Biopython code that builds the backbone (N, CA, C, O; Angstrom):
import numpy as np
from Bio.PDB.StructureBuilder import StructureBuilder

atoms = [
    (1, "MET", "N", (0.901, -1.349, -0.187)),
    (1, "MET", "CA", (-0.093, 0.180, 0.011)),
    (1, "MET", "C", (1.116, 1.123, -0.129)),
    (1, "MET", "O", (1.342, 1.758, -1.159)),
    (2, "LEU", "N", (1.755, 1.161, 0.805)),
    (2, "LEU", "CA", (2.964, 2.302, 1.142)),
    (2, "LEU", "C", (3.722, 2.647, -0.056)),
    (2, "LEU", "O", (4.093, 3.793, -0.312)),
    (3, "ASN", "N", (3.976, 1.461, -0.899)),
    (3, "ASN", "CA", (5.191, 1.389, -1.821)),
    (3, "ASN", "C", (4.986, 2.142, -2.951)),
    (3, "ASN", "O", (5.953, 2.310, -3.694)),
    (4, "ASN", "N", (3.784, 2.694, -3.274)),
    (4, "ASN", "CA", (3.666, 3.409, -4.508)),
    (4, "ASN", "C", (3.004, 4.938, -4.017)),
    (4, "ASN", "O", (2.024, 5.473, -4.533)),
    (5, "ILE", "N", (3.752, 5.429, -2.976)),
    (5, "ILE", "CA", (3.450, 6.863, -2.942)),
    (5, "ILE", "C", (4.006, 7.732, -3.832)),
    (5, "ILE", "O", (3.381, 8.464, -4.599)),
    (6, "GLY", "N", (5.283, 7.633, -3.713)),
    (6, "GLY", "CA", (6.292, 8.576, -4.787)),
    (6, "GLY", "C", (6.400, 9.817, -4.090)),
    (6, "GLY", "O", (6.017, 10.065, -2.946)),
    (7, "LEU", "N", (7.041, 10.666, -5.019)),
    (7, "LEU", "CA", (7.517, 12.196, -4.640)),
    (7, "LEU", "C", (6.231, 12.948, -4.684)),
    (7, "LEU", "O", (6.052, 13.539, -3.618)),
    (8, "PRO", "N", (5.373, 13.112, -5.459)),
    (8, "PRO", "CA", (4.000, 13.712, -5.403)),
    (8, "PRO", "C", (3.257, 13.414, -4.558)),
    (8, "PRO", "O", (2.524, 14.313, -4.146)),
    (9, "GLY", "N", (3.154, 12.267, -4.050)),
    (9, "GLY", "CA", (2.212, 11.976, -2.697)),
    (9, "GLY", "C", (2.987, 12.163, -1.580)),
    (9, "GLY", "O", (2.365, 12.310, -0.529)),
    (10, "LEU", "N", (4.291, 12.200, -1.532)),
    (10, "LEU", "CA", (4.651, 12.763, -0.038)),
    (10, "LEU", "C", (5.049, 14.446, -0.183)),
    (10, "LEU", "O", (5.316, 15.004, 0.881)),
    (11, "LEU", "N", (5.094, 15.139, -1.233)),
    (11, "LEU", "CA", (4.798, 16.385, -1.290)),
    (11, "LEU", "C", (3.523, 16.847, -0.765)),
    (11, "LEU", "O", (3.391, 17.631, 0.175)),
    (12, "LEU", "N", (2.552, 16.278, -1.471)),
    (12, "LEU", "CA", (0.978, 16.653, -0.955)),
    (12, "LEU", "C", (0.830, 16.367, 0.875)),
    (12, "LEU", "O", (0.373, 17.153, 1.705)),
    (13, "ILE", "N", (1.295, 15.207, 1.063)),
    (13, "ILE", "CA", (1.382, 14.972, 2.664)),
    (13, "ILE", "C", (2.119, 16.142, 3.406)),
    (13, "ILE", "O", (1.592, 16.738, 4.346)),
    (14, "ALA", "N", (3.311, 16.422, 2.951)),
    (14, "ALA", "CA", (3.912, 17.682, 3.621)),
    (14, "ALA", "C", (3.405, 18.907, 3.540)),
    (14, "ALA", "O", (3.637, 19.714, 4.441)),
    (15, "VAL", "N", (2.558, 19.275, 2.341)),
    (15, "VAL", "CA", (1.770, 20.157, 2.244)),
    (15, "VAL", "C", (0.644, 20.423, 3.205)),
    (15, "VAL", "O", (0.439, 21.478, 3.804)),
    (16, "VAL", "N", (-0.214, 19.060, 3.280)),
    (16, "VAL", "CA", (-1.329, 19.103, 4.031)),
    (16, "VAL", "C", (-0.677, 19.120, 5.634)),
    (16, "VAL", "O", (-1.312, 19.923, 6.318)),
    (17, "VAL", "N", (0.253, 18.546, 6.283)),
    (17, "VAL", "CA", (0.945, 18.745, 7.544)),
    (17, "VAL", "C", (1.319, 19.973, 7.949)),
    (17, "VAL", "O", (1.270, 20.363, 9.115)),
    (18, "LEU", "N", (1.696, 20.601, 7.012)),
    (18, "LEU", "CA", (2.080, 22.029, 7.197)),
    (18, "LEU", "C", (1.055, 23.081, 7.219)),
    (18, "LEU", "O", (1.205, 24.139, 7.830)),
    (19, "VAL", "N", (-0.076, 22.746, 6.485)),
    (19, "VAL", "CA", (-1.329, 23.680, 6.431)),
    (19, "VAL", "C", (-1.967, 23.327, 7.692)),
    (19, "VAL", "O", (-2.491, 24.284, 8.262)),
    (20, "LEU", "N", (-2.053, 22.242, 8.251)),
    (20, "LEU", "CA", (-2.794, 21.757, 9.607)),
    (20, "LEU", "C", (-2.052, 22.291, 10.897)),
    (20, "LEU", "O", (-2.678, 22.748, 11.854)),
    (21, "PHE", "N", (-0.914, 22.217, 10.863)),
    (21, "PHE", "CA", (0.020, 22.470, 12.205)),
    (21, "PHE", "C", (0.543, 23.871, 12.110)),
    (21, "PHE", "O", (0.453, 24.716, 13.001)),
    (22, "GLY", "N", (1.110, 24.031, 10.908)),
    (22, "GLY", "CA", (1.471, 25.504, 10.799)),
    (22, "GLY", "C", (3.212, 25.396, 10.865)),
    (22, "GLY", "O", (3.764, 24.386, 11.299)),
    (23, "ARG", "N", (3.803, 26.333, 10.475)),
    (23, "ARG", "CA", (5.417, 26.223, 10.463)),
    (23, "ARG", "C", (6.283, 26.055, 11.858)),
    (23, "ARG", "O", (7.236, 25.291, 12.016)),
    (24, "GLY", "N", (5.738, 26.922, 12.794)),
    (24, "GLY", "CA", (6.141, 27.069, 14.166)),
    (24, "GLY", "C", (6.190, 26.020, 14.902)),
    (24, "GLY", "O", (7.161, 25.612, 15.539)),
    (25, "LYS", "N", (4.650, 25.351, 14.792)),
    (25, "LYS", "CA", (4.655, 24.104, 15.535)),
    (25, "LYS", "C", (5.502, 22.939, 14.750)),
    (25, "LYS", "O", (5.946, 22.087, 15.519)),
    (26, "ILE", "N", (5.748, 22.782, 13.640)),
    (26, "ILE", "CA", (6.431, 21.878, 13.123)),
    (26, "ILE", "C", (8.086, 22.042, 13.187)),
    (26, "ILE", "O", (8.858, 21.084, 13.152)),
    (27, "SER", "N", (8.465, 23.373, 13.283)),
    (27, "SER", "CA", (9.821, 23.407, 13.636)),
    (27, "SER", "C", (10.071, 23.109, 14.964)),
    (27, "SER", "O", (11.087, 22.476, 15.250)),
    (28, "SER", "N", (9.205, 23.515, 15.918)),
    (28, "SER", "CA", (9.420, 23.125, 17.403)),
    (28, "SER", "C", (9.554, 21.576, 17.584)),
    (28, "SER", "O", (10.385, 21.084, 18.348)),
    (29, "LEU", "N", (8.680, 20.842, 16.830)),
    (29, "LEU", "CA", (8.427, 19.490, 17.083)),
    (29, "LEU", "C", (9.801, 18.740, 16.568)),
    (29, "LEU", "O", (10.324, 17.777, 17.128)),
    (30, "MET", "N", (10.200, 19.301, 15.550)),
    (30, "MET", "CA", (11.513, 18.659, 15.050)),
    (30, "MET", "C", (12.480, 18.940, 15.551)),
    (30, "MET", "O", (13.404, 18.161, 15.318)),
    (31, "GLY", "N", (12.799, 20.159, 16.480)),
    (31, "GLY", "CA", (13.831, 20.316, 17.364)),
    (31, "GLY", "C", (13.759, 19.258, 18.505)),
    (31, "GLY", "O", (14.734, 18.546, 18.746)),
    (32, "GLU", "N", (12.679, 19.169, 19.154)),
    (32, "GLU", "CA", (12.299, 18.049, 19.948)),
    (32, "GLU", "C", (12.850, 16.654, 19.789)),
    (32, "GLU", "O", (13.384, 15.944, 20.641)),
    (33, "VAL", "N", (12.568, 16.372, 18.304)),
    (33, "VAL", "CA", (12.939, 15.125, 17.936)),
    (33, "VAL", "C", (14.377, 14.853, 17.546)),
    (33, "VAL", "O", (14.828, 13.716, 17.414)),
    (34, "GLY", "N", (15.171, 16.135, 17.341)),
    (34, "GLY", "CA", (16.655, 16.128, 16.971)),
    (34, "GLY", "C", (17.112, 16.002, 18.563)),
    (34, "GLY", "O", (18.156, 15.362, 18.691)),
    (35, "LYS", "N", (16.514, 16.506, 19.838)),
    (35, "LYS", "CA", (17.225, 16.504, 20.930)),
    (35, "LYS", "C", (16.930, 15.098, 21.311)),
    (35, "LYS", "O", (17.879, 14.443, 21.739)),
    (36, "GLY", "N", (15.537, 14.420, 21.205)),
    (36, "GLY", "CA", (15.408, 13.102, 21.384)),
    (36, "GLY", "C", (16.577, 12.248, 20.865)),
    (36, "GLY", "O", (17.284, 11.748, 21.740)),
    (37, "ILE", "N", (16.856, 12.031, 19.738)),
    (37, "ILE", "CA", (17.811, 11.504, 18.924)),
    (37, "ILE", "C", (19.164, 11.705, 19.501)),
    (37, "ILE", "O", (19.876, 10.747, 19.803)),
    (38, "THR", "N", (19.591, 13.163, 19.685)),
    (38, "THR", "CA", (20.953, 13.119, 20.439)),
    (38, "THR", "C", (20.805, 12.395, 21.697)),
    (38, "THR", "O", (21.637, 11.514, 21.918)),
    (39, "SER", "N", (19.974, 12.593, 22.481)),
    (39, "SER", "CA", (20.004, 11.836, 24.028)),
    (39, "SER", "C", (20.089, 10.663, 23.793)),
    (39, "SER", "O", (20.908, 9.978, 24.406)),
    (40, "PHE", "N", (19.316, 10.164, 22.904)),
    (40, "PHE", "CA", (19.510, 8.611, 22.589)),
    (40, "PHE", "C", (20.770, 8.152, 22.185)),
    (40, "PHE", "O", (21.271, 7.147, 22.689)),
    (41, "LYS", "N", (21.277, 8.763, 21.380)),
    (41, "LYS", "CA", (22.814, 8.379, 20.912)),
    (41, "LYS", "C", (23.829, 8.488, 22.116)),
    (41, "LYS", "O", (24.790, 7.729, 22.240)),
    (42, "LYS", "N", (23.506, 9.545, 23.022)),
    (42, "LYS", "CA", (24.187, 9.619, 24.132)),
    (42, "LYS", "C", (24.215, 8.619, 25.167)),
    (42, "LYS", "O", (25.219, 8.256, 25.780)),
    (43, "GLY", "N", (22.870, 8.142, 25.337)),
    (43, "GLY", "CA", (22.672, 7.341, 26.431)),
    (43, "GLY", "C", (23.394, 5.685, 25.856)),
    (43, "GLY", "O", (23.885, 4.849, 26.615)),
    (44, "VAL", "N", (23.284, 5.570, 24.497)),
    (44, "VAL", "CA", (23.726, 4.325, 24.020)),
    (44, "VAL", "C", (25.382, 4.205, 24.320)),
    (44, "VAL", "O", (25.947, 3.221, 24.798)),
    (45, "LYS", "N", (25.906, 5.279, 23.974)),
    (45, "LYS", "CA", (27.425, 5.278, 23.899)),
    (45, "LYS", "C", (27.780, 5.336, 25.410)),
    (45, "LYS", "O", (28.847, 4.804, 25.717)),
    (46, "GLU", "N", (27.000, 5.938, 26.457)),
    (46, "GLU", "CA", (27.420, 5.800, 27.862)),
    (46, "GLU", "C", (27.174, 4.597, 28.218)),
    (46, "GLU", "O", (27.804, 4.161, 29.181)),
    (47, "GLY", "N", (26.162, 3.706, 27.519)),
    (47, "GLY", "CA", (26.166, 2.343, 28.057)),
    (47, "GLY", "C", (26.973, 1.446, 27.615)),
    (47, "GLY", "O", (27.313, 0.514, 28.344)),
    (48, "THR", "N", (27.418, 1.568, 26.356)),
    (48, "THR", "CA", (28.847, 0.851, 25.889)),
    (48, "THR", "C", (29.981, 0.998, 26.666)),
    (48, "THR", "O", (30.664, 0.039, 27.024)),
    (49, "ASP", "N", (30.241, 2.269, 26.975)),
    (49, "ASP", "CA", (31.378, 2.716, 27.615)),
    (49, "ASP", "C", (31.204, 2.072, 29.038)),
    (49, "ASP", "O", (32.311, 1.803, 29.505)),
    (50, "GLU", "N", (30.408, 1.816, 29.681)),
    (50, "GLU", "CA", (29.976, 1.404, 31.033)),
    (50, "GLU", "C", (30.283, -0.057, 31.120)),
    (50, "GLU", "O", (30.923, -0.573, 32.036)),
    (51, "ILE", "N", (29.645, -0.833, 29.835)),
    (51, "ILE", "CA", (30.007, -2.011, 29.778)),
    (51, "ILE", "C", (31.504, -2.628, 29.461)),
    (51, "ILE", "O", (31.949, -3.726, 29.797)),
    (52, "GLU", "N", (32.149, -1.561, 28.696)),
    (52, "GLU", "CA", (33.465, -1.850, 28.454)),
    (52, "GLU", "C", (34.388, -1.619, 29.481)),
    (52, "GLU", "O", (35.468, -2.208, 29.493)),
    (53, "ASN", "N", (33.972, -0.596, 30.578)),
    (53, "ASN", "CA", (34.613, -0.416, 31.698)),
    (53, "ASN", "C", (34.534, -1.597, 32.942)),
    (53, "ASN", "O", (35.459, -1.966, 33.666)),
    (54, "ALA", "N", (33.184, -2.037, 32.937)),
    (54, "ALA", "CA", (32.899, -2.977, 33.728)),
    (54, "ALA", "C", (33.928, -4.414, 33.299)),
    (54, "ALA", "O", (34.675, -4.989, 34.092)),
    (55, "SER", "N", (33.731, -4.762, 31.906)),
    (55, "SER", "CA", (34.677, -5.966, 31.681)),
    (55, "SER", "C", (36.276, -5.563, 31.987)),
    (55, "SER", "O", (37.022, -6.454, 32.391)),
    (56, "ILE", "N", (36.695, -4.450, 31.824)),
    (56, "ILE", "CA", (38.140, -3.940, 32.156)),
    (56, "ILE", "C", (38.152, -4.183, 33.611)),
    (56, "ILE", "O", (38.902, -5.137, 33.815)),
    (57, "GLU", "N", (37.778, -3.851, 34.430)),
    (57, "GLU", "CA", (37.709, -3.895, 35.825)),
    (57, "GLU", "C", (37.473, -5.246, 36.518)),
    (57, "GLU", "O", (38.016, -5.683, 37.533)),
    (58, "ASP", "N", (36.396, -5.890, 35.620)),
    (58, "ASP", "CA", (36.554, -7.599, 36.128)),
    (58, "ASP", "C", (37.858, -8.113, 35.831)),
    (58, "ASP", "O", (38.401, -8.825, 36.677)),
    (59, "ASP", "N", (38.412, -7.868, 34.800)),
    (59, "ASP", "CA", (39.839, -8.562, 34.449)),
    (59, "ASP", "C", (40.826, -8.101, 35.622)),
    (59, "ASP", "O", (41.588, -8.981, 36.024)),
    (60, "THR", "N", (40.900, -7.081, 36.112)),
    (60, "THR", "CA", (42.000, -6.411, 36.956)),
    (60, "THR", "C", (41.797, -6.910, 38.340)),
    (60, "THR", "O", (42.682, -6.995, 39.191)),
    (61, "GLU", "N", (40.403, -7.269, 38.503)),
    (61, "GLU", "CA", (39.991, -7.660, 39.924)),
    (61, "GLU", "C", (39.784, -9.054, 39.980)),
    (61, "GLU", "O", (39.298, -9.511, 41.014)),
    (62, "ALA", "N", (40.081, -9.840, 39.012)),
    (62, "ALA", "CA", (40.053, -11.232, 39.215)),
    (62, "ALA", "C", (41.060, -11.813, 40.099)),
    (62, "ALA", "O", (42.241, -11.474, 40.172)),
    (63, "ARG", "N", (40.374, -12.862, 40.861)),
    (63, "ARG", "CA", (41.271, -13.505, 41.934)),
    (63, "ARG", "C", (40.615, -14.867, 42.189)),
    (63, "ARG", "O", (39.485, -15.275, 41.919)),
    (64, "ASP", "N", (41.776, -15.511, 42.856)),
    (64, "ASP", "CA", (41.362, -17.112, 42.936)),
    (64, "ASP", "C", (40.718, -17.056, 44.374)),
    (64, "ASP", "O", (41.216, -16.465, 45.332)),
    (65, "VAL", "N", (39.443, -17.816, 44.380)),
    (65, "VAL", "CA", (38.645, -17.566, 45.366)),
    (65, "VAL", "C", (38.380, -19.130, 45.784)),
    (65, "VAL", "O", (37.394, -19.356, 46.485)),
    (66, "THR", "N", (39.013, -19.946, 45.482)),
    (66, "THR", "CA", (38.965, -21.501, 45.959)),
    (66, "THR", "C", (39.315, -21.527, 47.292)),
    (66, "THR", "O", (40.095, -20.690, 47.749)),
    (67, "PRO", "N", (38.776, -22.481, 48.031)),
    (67, "PRO", "CA", (39.318, -22.703, 49.435)),
    (67, "PRO", "C", (40.594, -23.479, 49.374)),
    (67, "PRO", "O", (40.952, -24.318, 48.548)),
    (68, "ALA", "N", (41.275, -22.953, 50.563)),
    (68, "ALA", "CA", (42.636, -23.723, 50.775)),
    (68, "ALA", "C", (42.441, -25.101, 51.207)),
    (68, "ALA", "O", (41.624, -25.272, 52.112)),
    (69, "LYS", "N", (43.032, -26.100, 50.732)),
    (69, "LYS", "CA", (43.023, -27.471, 51.345)),
    (69, "LYS", "C", (43.561, -27.449, 52.656)),
    (69, "LYS", "O", (44.487, -26.680, 52.912)),
    (70, "GLU", "N", (43.095, -28.188, 53.497)),
    (70, "GLU", "CA", (43.693, -28.514, 54.947)),
    (70, "GLU", "C", (44.341, -29.774, 54.842)),
    (70, "GLU", "O", (43.780, -30.772, 54.389)),
    (71, "LYS", "N", (45.578, -29.744, 55.274)),
    (71, "LYS", "CA", (46.370, -30.790, 55.492)),
    (71, "LYS", "C", (45.908, -32.114, 56.333)),
    (71, "LYS", "O", (45.933, -33.281, 55.940)),
    (72, "ASP", "N", (45.512, -31.646, 57.508)),
    (72, "ASP", "CA", (45.235, -32.375, 58.699)),
    (72, "ASP", "C", (44.071, -32.409, 58.938)),
    (72, "ASP", "O", (43.696, -31.701, 59.872)),
    (73, "LYS", "N", (42.944, -33.316, 58.129)),
    (73, "LYS", "CA", (41.777, -33.351, 58.085)),
    (73, "LYS", "C", (41.339, -34.705, 58.968)),
    (73, "LYS", "O", (41.922, -35.758, 58.708)),
    (74, "VAL", "N", (40.406, -34.681, 59.915)),
    (74, "VAL", "CA", (40.357, -35.682, 60.877)),
    (74, "VAL", "C", (39.059, -36.472, 60.496)),
    (74, "VAL", "O", (38.712, -37.447, 61.162)),
]
sb = StructureBuilder()
sb.init_structure("model")
sb.init_model(0)
sb.init_chain("A")
sb.init_seg("    ")
for serial, (resi, resn, name, xyz) in enumerate(atoms, 1):
    if name == "N":
        sb.init_residue(resn, " ", resi, " ")
    sb.init_atom(name, np.array(xyz, "f"), 0.0, 1.0, " ", f" {name:<3s}", serial, name[0])
structure = sb.get_structure()
């Protein structure tokens, strides 16, 4: 259904949206979308950095936790 919209259809939709909402409302909405995308990218980057740092810290703090064997068990 949406495969056959084409350029004239997209232009018609854009004009209708512009008439209904106005230029100011659309520009503020696009600004908020841009801020959301930026925030999402920042969160993803911080998450991957946190995972990488956690794996590095795990390697440096690895130690043997097996109990020591007692020689003289009764």
